[in-house]
N, CA, C, O and the ligand as a Tripos MOL2 file, in Angstrom:
@<TRIPOS>MOLECULE
protein
  209   207    53     0     0
PROTEIN
NO_CHARGES

@<TRIPOS>ATOM
      1 N          11.8860    5.6220    8.9910 N.3       1 MET1
      2 CA         12.4170    4.9820    7.8040 C.3       1 MET1
      3 C          11.3560    4.6730    6.8260 C.2       1 MET1
      4 O          10.3740    4.0090    7.1580 O.2       1 MET1
      5 N          11.5270    5.1480    5.5870 N.am      2 THR2
      6 CA         10.5370    4.9490    4.6130 C.3       2 THR2
      7 C          10.4140    3.5180    4.1320 C.2       2 THR2
      8 O          11.4320    2.8970    3.8270 O.2       2 THR2
      9 N           9.2680    2.9910    4.0550 N.am      3 LYS3
     10 CA          9.0190    1.5770    3.7100 C.3       3 LYS3
     11 C           8.4600    1.5070    2.2880 C.2       3 LYS3
     12 O           7.6620    2.3440    1.8650 O.2       3 LYS3
     13 N           8.9150    0.4690    1.5610 N.am      4 ILE4
     14 CA          8.4600    0.2890    0.1950 C.3       4 ILE4
     15 C           7.9640   -1.0720    0.0110 C.2       4 ILE4
     16 O           8.5900   -2.0340    0.4550 O.2       4 ILE4
     17 N           6.8110   -1.1970   -0.6590 N.am      5 VAL5
     18 CA          6.1720   -2.4310   -0.8690 C.3       5 VAL5
     19 C           5.9300   -2.5330   -2.4370 C.2       5 VAL5
     20 O           5.9940   -1.5310   -3.1490 O.2       5 VAL5
     21 N           5.6500   -3.7910   -2.9310 N.am      6 SER6
     22 CA          5.2680   -3.8050   -4.3340 C.3       6 SER6
     23 C           3.7790   -3.8010   -4.4310 C.2       6 SER6
     24 O           3.1060   -4.5170   -3.6890 O.2       6 SER6
     25 N           3.2390   -3.0090   -5.3320 N.am      7 CYS7
     26 CA          1.8110   -2.9190   -5.5140 C.3       7 CYS7
     27 C           1.3050   -4.2770   -5.9030 C.2       7 CYS7
     28 O           1.8660   -4.8730   -6.8230 O.2       7 CYS7
     29 N           0.2670   -4.8200   -5.2600 N.am      8 PRO8
     30 CA         -0.3020   -6.1650   -5.6170 C.3       8 PRO8
     31 C          -0.9350   -6.0780   -7.0750 C.2       8 PRO8
     32 O          -1.0990   -7.1000   -7.7410 O.2       8 PRO8
     33 N          -1.2380   -4.9760   -7.4830 N.am      9 ASP9
     34 CA         -1.9720   -4.8080   -8.7710 C.3       9 ASP9
     35 C          -1.0280   -4.6460   -9.9370 C.2       9 ASP9
     36 O          -1.1360   -5.3640  -10.9310 O.2       9 ASP9
     37 N          -0.0740   -3.6820   -9.8250 N.am     10 CYS10
     38 CA          0.8030   -3.4230  -10.9720 C.3      10 CYS10
     39 C           2.2510   -3.7430  -10.7340 C.2      10 CYS10
     40 O           3.0870   -3.5770  -11.6230 O.2      10 CYS10
     41 N           2.5680   -4.2230   -9.4820 N.am     11 GLN11
     42 CA          3.8540   -4.7390   -9.1280 C.3      11 GLN11
     43 C           4.8830   -3.5420   -9.0020 C.2      11 GLN11
     44 O           6.0440   -3.7930   -8.6780 O.2      11 GLN11
     45 N           4.5050   -2.3390   -9.2350 N.am     12 GLU12
     46 CA          5.4000   -1.2680   -9.0560 C.3      12 GLU12
     47 C           5.6500   -0.9300   -7.6240 C.2      12 GLU12
     48 O           4.7340   -1.1310   -6.8260 O.2      12 GLU12
     49 N           6.8510   -0.4120   -7.1800 N.am     13 PRO13
     50 CA          7.0470   -0.0890   -5.7820 C.3      13 PRO13
     51 C           6.1840    1.0150   -5.3310 C.2      13 PRO13
     52 O           5.9740    1.9940   -6.0470 O.2      13 PRO13
     53 N           5.6760    0.8740   -4.1480 N.am     14 VAL14
     54 CA          4.7790    1.8630   -3.5030 C.3      14 VAL14
     55 C           5.4040    2.2590   -2.1800 C.2      14 VAL14
     56 O           5.7790    1.4050   -1.3770 O.2      14 VAL14
     57 N           5.5180    3.6090   -1.9510 N.am     15 ILE15
     58 CA          6.0940    4.0410   -0.7580 C.3      15 ILE15
     59 C           5.0850    4.2190    0.3240 C.2      15 ILE15
     60 O           4.0660    4.8820    0.1280 O.2      15 ILE15
     61 N           5.3490    3.6320    1.4780 N.am     16 ILE16
     62 CA          4.5030    3.8580    2.7000 C.3      16 ILE16
     63 C           5.0950    5.0240    3.5010 C.2      16 ILE16
     64 O           6.1830    4.9310    4.0680 O.2      16 ILE16
     65 N           4.3520    6.0960    3.5220 N.am     17 PRO17
     66 CA          4.9670    7.2340    4.3240 C.3      17 PRO17
     67 C           5.1410    6.8680    5.8120 C.2      17 PRO17
     68 O           4.4690    6.0010    6.3690 O.2      17 PRO17
     69 N           6.0810    7.5880    6.3940 N.am     18 ASP18
     70 CA          6.4560    7.3270    7.7960 C.3      18 ASP18
     71 C           5.3580    7.4330    8.7880 C.2      18 ASP18
     72 O           5.3570    6.7720    9.8270 O.2      18 ASP18
     73 N           4.4070    8.2840    8.4540 N.am     19 ASP19
     74 CA          3.3430    8.5690    9.4730 C.3      19 ASP19
     75 C           2.1570    7.6830    9.2140 C.2      19 ASP19
     76 O           1.1460    7.9120    9.8770 O.2      19 ASP19
     77 N           2.1440    6.6990    8.3380 N.am     20 ASN20
     78 CA          1.0730    5.7630    8.1490 C.3      20 ASN20
     79 C           1.1900    4.5510    9.0540 C.2      20 ASN20
     80 O           2.2700    4.0540    9.3710 O.2      20 ASN20
     81 N          -0.0130    4.1070    9.4510 N.am     21 GLU21
     82 CA         -0.0130    3.0270   10.4400 C.3      21 GLU21
     83 C          -0.8880    1.9190    9.8940 C.2      21 GLU21
     84 O          -1.6700    2.1350    8.9690 O.2      21 GLU21
     85 N          -0.7590    0.7290   10.4670 N.am     22 THR22
     86 CA         -1.5240   -0.4490   10.0870 C.3      22 THR22
     87 C          -2.9550   -0.1130   10.0510 C.2      22 THR22
     88 O          -3.4780    0.5170   10.9700 O.2      22 THR22
     89 N          -3.6580   -0.5490    8.9270 N.am     23 GLY23
     90 CA         -5.0650   -0.3500    8.8420 C.3      23 GLY23
     91 C          -5.4190    0.9180    7.9370 C.2      23 GLY23
     92 O          -6.5560    1.0980    7.5010 O.2      23 GLY23
     93 N          -4.3920    1.7480    7.7000 N.am     24 GLU24
     94 CA         -4.6440    2.9310    6.8250 C.3      24 GLU24
     95 C          -4.6130    2.5620    5.3890 C.2      24 GLU24
     96 O          -4.0850    1.5250    4.9860 O.2      24 GLU24
     97 N          -5.2040    3.4560    4.6130 N.am     25 ILE25
     98 CA         -5.2490    3.2180    3.1970 C.3      25 ILE25
     99 C          -4.2780    4.1950    2.4900 C.2      25 ILE25
    100 O          -4.2560    5.3980    2.7480 O.2      25 ILE25
    101 N          -3.4890    3.6010    1.5960 N.am     26 ILE26
    102 CA         -2.6810    4.4190    0.7910 C.3      26 ILE26
    103 C          -3.0400    4.1360   -0.6920 C.2      26 ILE26
    104 O          -3.7730    3.2000   -1.0110 O.2      26 ILE26
    105 N          -2.4810    5.0020   -1.5870 N.am     27 GLU27
    106 CA         -2.7840    4.8370   -2.9910 C.3      27 GLU27
    107 C          -1.5040    4.5890   -3.7580 C.2      27 GLU27
    108 O          -0.4760    5.2260   -3.5270 O.2      27 GLU27
    109 N          -1.5950    3.6550   -4.6690 N.am     28 CYS28
    110 CA         -0.4690    3.3810   -5.5020 C.3      28 CYS28
    111 C          -0.2290    4.5680   -6.3730 C.2      28 CYS28
    112 O          -1.1320    5.0640   -7.0470 O.2      28 CYS28
    113 N           0.9930    5.0180   -6.3540 N.am     29 GLN29
    114 CA          1.3350    6.2680   -7.1260 C.3      29 GLN29
    115 C           1.4140    5.8670   -8.6960 C.2      29 GLN29
    116 O           1.4580    6.7490   -9.5540 O.2      29 GLN29
    117 N           1.4280    4.6580   -8.9830 N.am     30 ASN30
    118 CA          1.5190    4.2810  -10.3680 C.3      30 ASN30
    119 C           0.1630    3.9850  -11.0100 C.2      30 ASN30
    120 O          -0.1330    4.5120  -12.0820 O.2      30 ASN30
    121 N          -0.6530    3.1630  -10.3830 N.am     31 CYS31
    122 CA         -1.8940    2.7340  -10.9920 C.3      31 CYS31
    123 C          -3.1420    3.3170  -10.2430 C.2      31 CYS31
    124 O          -4.2680    3.2180  -10.7290 O.2      31 CYS31
    125 N          -2.9090    3.9100   -9.0810 N.am     32 GLY32
    126 CA         -4.0480    4.5220   -8.4090 C.3      32 GLY32
    127 C          -4.8770    3.4900   -7.5480 C.2      32 GLY32
    128 O          -5.9280    3.8270   -7.0040 O.2      32 GLY32
    129 N          -4.3920    2.3090   -7.4580 N.am     33 ALA33
    130 CA         -5.0630    1.3290   -6.6840 C.3      33 ALA33
    131 C          -5.0630    1.6780   -5.1690 C.2      33 ALA33
    132 O          -4.0830    2.2280   -4.6680 O.2      33 ALA33
    133 N          -6.1160    1.3720   -4.4750 N.am     34 GLU34
    134 CA         -6.1630    1.6940   -2.9880 C.3      34 GLU34
    135 C          -5.6150    0.4070   -2.3050 C.2      34 GLU34
    136 O          -6.0410   -0.7100   -2.6010 O.2      34 GLU34
    137 N          -4.6850    0.6180   -1.4110 N.am     35 LEU35
    138 CA         -4.0270   -0.4290   -0.6470 C.3      35 LEU35
    139 C          -4.1290   -0.2210    0.7690 C.2      35 LEU35
    140 O          -3.7720    0.8420    1.2780 O.2      35 LEU35
    141 N          -4.6460   -1.2780    1.5040 N.am     36 GLU36
    142 CA         -4.7450   -1.1820    2.9570 C.3      36 GLU36
    143 C          -3.3850   -1.7590    3.5790 C.2      36 GLU36
    144 O          -2.9060   -2.8310    3.2090 O.2      36 GLU36
    145 N          -2.8370   -0.9750    4.5190 N.am     37 ILE37
    146 CA         -1.5830   -1.4140    5.1470 C.3      37 ILE37
    147 C          -2.0440   -2.5440    6.0950 C.2      37 ILE37
    148 O          -2.8550   -2.2730    6.9800 O.2      37 ILE37
    149 N          -1.5960   -3.7160    5.9610 N.am     38 ILE38
    150 CA         -1.9520   -4.8720    6.8240 C.3      38 ILE38
    151 C          -0.8490   -5.1730    7.8480 C.2      38 ILE38
    152 O          -1.0830   -5.7930    8.8860 O.2      38 ILE38
    153 N           0.3480   -4.7150    7.5170 N.am     39 CYS39
    154 CA          1.5470   -4.9470    8.3110 C.3      39 CYS39
    155 C           2.6570   -3.9310    7.9900 C.2      39 CYS39
    156 O           2.8670   -3.5930    6.8250 O.2      39 CYS39
    157 N           3.3560   -3.4500    9.0060 N.am     40 LEU40
    158 CA          4.4150   -2.4990    8.7440 C.3      40 LEU40
    159 C           5.8060   -3.1010    8.8390 C.2      40 LEU40
    160 O           6.7820   -2.5920    8.2880 O.2      40 LEU40
    161 N           5.8480   -4.2170    9.5700 N.am     41 ASN41
    162 CA          7.1670   -4.8600    9.7580 C.3      41 ASN41
    163 C           6.9780   -6.3380    9.6550 C.2      41 ASN41
    164 O           6.6240   -6.9390   10.6700 O.2      41 ASN41
    165 N           7.1710   -6.9750    8.5650 N.am     42 PRO42
    166 CA          7.6290   -6.3320    7.3370 C.3      42 PRO42
    167 C           6.4590   -5.6760    6.6120 C.2      42 PRO42
    168 O           5.3130   -6.0950    6.7720 O.2      42 PRO42
    169 N           6.7330   -4.6930    5.8490 N.am     43 PRO43
    170 CA          5.6670   -3.9730    5.0900 C.3      43 PRO43
    171 C           4.9400   -4.8110    4.2210 C.2      43 PRO43
    172 O           5.5100   -5.5080    3.3810 O.2      43 PRO43
    173 N           3.5800   -4.7840    4.3860 N.am     44 GLN44
    174 CA          2.6310   -5.6210    3.5640 C.3      44 GLN44
    175 C           1.4040   -4.8570    3.3140 C.2      44 GLN44
    176 O           0.8750   -4.2210    4.2250 O.2      44 GLN44
    177 N           0.8930   -4.8880    2.0470 N.am     45 VAL45
    178 CA         -0.3580   -4.2240    1.8420 C.3      45 VAL45
    179 C          -1.3080   -5.1440    1.1540 C.2      45 VAL45
    180 O          -0.8870   -6.1280    0.5450 O.2      45 VAL45
    181 N          -2.6560   -4.8370    1.2350 N.am     46 SER46
    182 CA         -3.6510   -5.7010    0.6250 C.3      46 SER46
    183 C          -4.4080   -4.7510   -0.3100 C.2      46 SER46
    184 O          -4.7130   -3.6150    0.0530 O.2      46 SER46
    185 N          -4.7130   -5.2530   -1.5540 N.am     47 LEU47
    186 CA         -5.3890   -4.4960   -2.5420 C.3      47 LEU47
    187 C          -6.8660   -4.4510   -2.2070 C.2      47 LEU47
    188 O          -7.5250   -5.4500   -1.9190 O.2      47 LEU47
    189 N          -7.3290   -3.2270   -2.2660 N.am     48 ILE48
    190 CA         -8.7750   -3.0470   -1.9600 C.3      48 ILE48
    191 C          -9.4860   -3.0100   -3.3140 C.2      48 ILE48
    192 O          -9.1630   -2.1960   -4.1790 O.2      48 ILE48
    193 N         -10.4710   -3.9160   -3.4800 N.am     49 VAL49
    194 CA        -11.2410   -3.9480   -4.7240 C.3      49 VAL49
    195 C         -12.5200   -3.2610   -4.5310 C.2      49 VAL49
    196 O         -13.3570   -3.6460   -3.7140 O.2      49 VAL49
    197 N         -12.6720   -2.1800   -5.3330 N.am     50 GLU50
    198 CA        -13.9200   -1.3930   -5.2010 C.3      50 GLU50
    199 C         -15.0800   -2.1270   -5.9910 C.2      50 GLU50
    200 O         -14.9350   -2.6000   -7.1180 O.2      50 GLU50
    201 N         -16.2260   -2.1600   -5.2680 N.am     51 GLU51
    202 CA        -17.3810   -2.7270   -5.9350 C.3      51 GLU51
    203 C         -18.0320   -1.6240   -6.7540 C.2      51 GLU51
    204 O         -18.1250   -0.4660   -6.3460 O.2      51 GLU51
    205 N         -18.4720   -2.0430   -7.9220 N.am     52 LYS52
    206 CA        -19.0190   -0.9810   -8.7710 C.3      52 LYS52
    207 C         -20.4740   -1.3110   -9.0860 C.2      52 LYS52
    208 O         -21.1400   -0.5520   -9.7900 O.2      52 LYS52
    209 ZN         -0.1980   -0.0720   -8.5280 Zn       53 ZN53
@<TRIPOS>BOND
     1     1     2 1
     2     2     3 1
     3     3     4 2
     4     3     5 am
     5     5     6 1
     6     6     7 1
     7     7     8 2
     8     7     9 am
     9     9    10 1
    10    10    11 1
    11    11    12 2
    12    11    13 am
    13    13    14 1
    14    14    15 1
    15    15    16 2
    16    15    17 am
    17    17    18 1
    18    18    19 1
    19    19    20 2
    20    19    21 am
    21    21    22 1
    22    22    23 1
    23    23    24 2
    24    23    25 am
    25    25    26 1
    26    26    27 1
    27    27    28 2
    28    27    29 am
    29    29    30 1
    30    30    31 1
    31    31    32 2
    32    31    33 am
    33    33    34 1
    34    34    35 1
    35    35    36 2
    36    35    37 am
    37    37    38 1
    38    38    39 1
    39    39    40 2
    40    39    41 am
    41    41    42 1
    42    42    43 1
    43    43    44 2
    44    43    45 am
    45    45    46 1
    46    46    47 1
    47    47    48 2
    48    47    49 am
    49    49    50 1
    50    50    51 1
    51    51    52 2
    52    51    53 am
    53    53    54 1
    54    54    55 1
    55    55    56 2
    56    55    57 am
    57    57    58 1
    58    58    59 1
    59    59    60 2
    60    59    61 am
    61    61    62 1
    62    62    63 1
    63    63    64 2
    64    63    65 am
    65    65    66 1
    66    66    67 1
    67    67    68 2
    68    67    69 am
    69    69    70 1
    70    70    71 1
    71    71    72 2
    72    71    73 am
    73    73    74 1
    74    74    75 1
    75    75    76 2
    76    75    77 am
    77    77    78 1
    78    78    79 1
    79    79    80 2
    80    79    81 am
    81    81    82 1
    82    82    83 1
    83    83    84 2
    84    83    85 am
    85    85    86 1
    86    86    87 1
    87    87    88 2
    88    87    89 am
    89    89    90 1
    90    90    91 1
    91    91    92 2
    92    91    93 am
    93    93    94 1
    94    94    95 1
    95    95    96 2
    96    95    97 am
    97    97    98 1
    98    98    99 1
    99    99   100 2
   100    99   101 am
   101   101   102 1
   102   102   103 1
   103   103   104 2
   104   103   105 am
   105   105   106 1
   106   106   107 1
   107   107   108 2
   108   107   109 am
   109   109   110 1
   110   110   111 1
   111   111   112 2
   112   111   113 am
   113   113   114 1
   114   114   115 1
   115   115   116 2
   116   115   117 am
   117   117   118 1
   118   118   119 1
   119   119   120 2
   120   119   121 am
   121   121   122 1
   122   122   123 1
   123   123   124 2
   124   123   125 am
   125   125   126 1
   126   126   127 1
   127   127   128 2
   128   127   129 am
   129   129   130 1
   130   130   131 1
   131   131   132 2
   132   131   133 am
   133   133   134 1
   134   134   135 1
   135   135   136 2
   136   135   137 am
   137   137   138 1
   138   138   139 1
   139   139   140 2
   140   139   141 am
   141   141   142 1
   142   142   143 1
   143   143   144 2
   144   143   145 am
   145   145   146 1
   146   146   147 1
   147   147   148 2
   148   147   149 am
   149   149   150 1
   150   150   151 1
   151   151   152 2
   152   151   153 am
   153   153   154 1
   154   154   155 1
   155   155   156 2
   156   155   157 am
   157   157   158 1
   158   158   159 1
   159   159   160 2
   160   159   161 am
   161   161   162 1
   162   162   163 1
   163   163   164 2
   164   163   165 am
   165   165   166 1
   166   166   167 1
   167   167   168 2
   168   167   169 am
   169   169   170 1
   170   170   171 1
   171   171   172 2
   172   171   173 am
   173   173   174 1
   174   174   175 1
   175   175   176 2
   176   175   177 am
   177   177   178 1
   178   178   179 1
   179   179   180 2
   180   179   181 am
   181   181   182 1
   182   182   183 1
   183   183   184 2
   184   183   185 am
   185   185   186 1
   186   186   187 1
   187   187   188 2
   188   187   189 am
   189   189   190 1
   190   190   191 1
   191   191   192 2
   192   191   193 am
   193   193   194 1
   194   194   195 1
   195   195   196 2
   196   195   197 am
   197   197   198 1
   198   198   199 1
   199   199   200 2
   200   199   201 am
   201   201   202 1
   202   202   203 1
   203   203   204 2
   204   203   205 am
   205   205   206 1
   206   206   207 1
   207   207   208 2
@<TRIPOS>SUBSTRUCTURE
     1 MET1         2 RESIDUE 1 A MET
     2 THR2         6 RESIDUE 1 A THR
     3 LYS3        10 RESIDUE 1 A LYS
     4 ILE4        14 RESIDUE 1 A ILE
     5 VAL5        18 RESIDUE 1 A VAL
     6 SER6        22 RESIDUE 1 A SER
     7 CYS7        26 RESIDUE 1 A CYS
     8 PRO8        30 RESIDUE 1 A PRO
     9 ASP9        34 RESIDUE 1 A ASP
    10 CYS10       38 RESIDUE 1 A CYS
    11 GLN11       42 RESIDUE 1 A GLN
    12 GLU12       46 RESIDUE 1 A GLU
    13 PRO13       50 RESIDUE 1 A PRO
    14 VAL14       54 RESIDUE 1 A VAL
    15 ILE15       58 RESIDUE 1 A ILE
    16 ILE16       62 RESIDUE 1 A ILE
    17 PRO17       66 RESIDUE 1 A PRO
    18 ASP18       70 RESIDUE 1 A ASP
    19 ASP19       74 RESIDUE 1 A ASP
    20 ASN20       78 RESIDUE 1 A ASN
    21 GLU21       82 RESIDUE 1 A GLU
    22 THR22       86 RESIDUE 1 A THR
    23 GLY23       90 RESIDUE 1 A GLY
    24 GLU24       94 RESIDUE 1 A GLU
    25 ILE25       98 RESIDUE 1 A ILE
    26 ILE26      102 RESIDUE 1 A ILE
    27 GLU27      106 RESIDUE 1 A GLU
    28 CYS28      110 RESIDUE 1 A CYS
    29 GLN29      114 RESIDUE 1 A GLN
    30 ASN30      118 RESIDUE 1 A ASN
    31 CYS31      122 RESIDUE 1 A CYS
    32 GLY32      126 RESIDUE 1 A GLY
    33 ALA33      130 RESIDUE 1 A ALA
    34 GLU34      134 RESIDUE 1 A GLU
    35 LEU35      138 RESIDUE 1 A LEU
    36 GLU36      142 RESIDUE 1 A GLU
    37 ILE37      146 RESIDUE 1 A ILE
    38 ILE38      150 RESIDUE 1 A ILE
    39 CYS39      154 RESIDUE 1 A CYS
    40 LEU40      158 RESIDUE 1 A LEU
    41 ASN41      162 RESIDUE 1 A ASN
    42 PRO42      166 RESIDUE 1 A PRO
    43 PRO43      170 RESIDUE 1 A PRO
    44 GLN44      174 RESIDUE 1 A GLN
    45 VAL45      178 RESIDUE 1 A VAL
    46 SER46      182 RESIDUE 1 A SER
    47 LEU47      186 RESIDUE 1 A LEU
    48 ILE48      190 RESIDUE 1 A ILE
    49 VAL49      194 RESIDUE 1 A VAL
    50 GLU50      198 RESIDUE 1 A GLU
    51 GLU51      202 RESIDUE 1 A GLU
    52 LYS52      206 RESIDUE 1 A LYS
    53 ZN53       209 GROUP 0 **** ****
């Protein structure tokens, strides 16, 4: 079952693919932010802030 979370950065819905697991990194399809999956049930992600 496809899981959807709100992007912590842009608040747009982000789809977590079925084959992703906790600890994996996904990308927000809207703003390109990198999000770490911290929990799948309930789906929760954490915004990864890149240091420049
Ligand atoms: Zn976003």
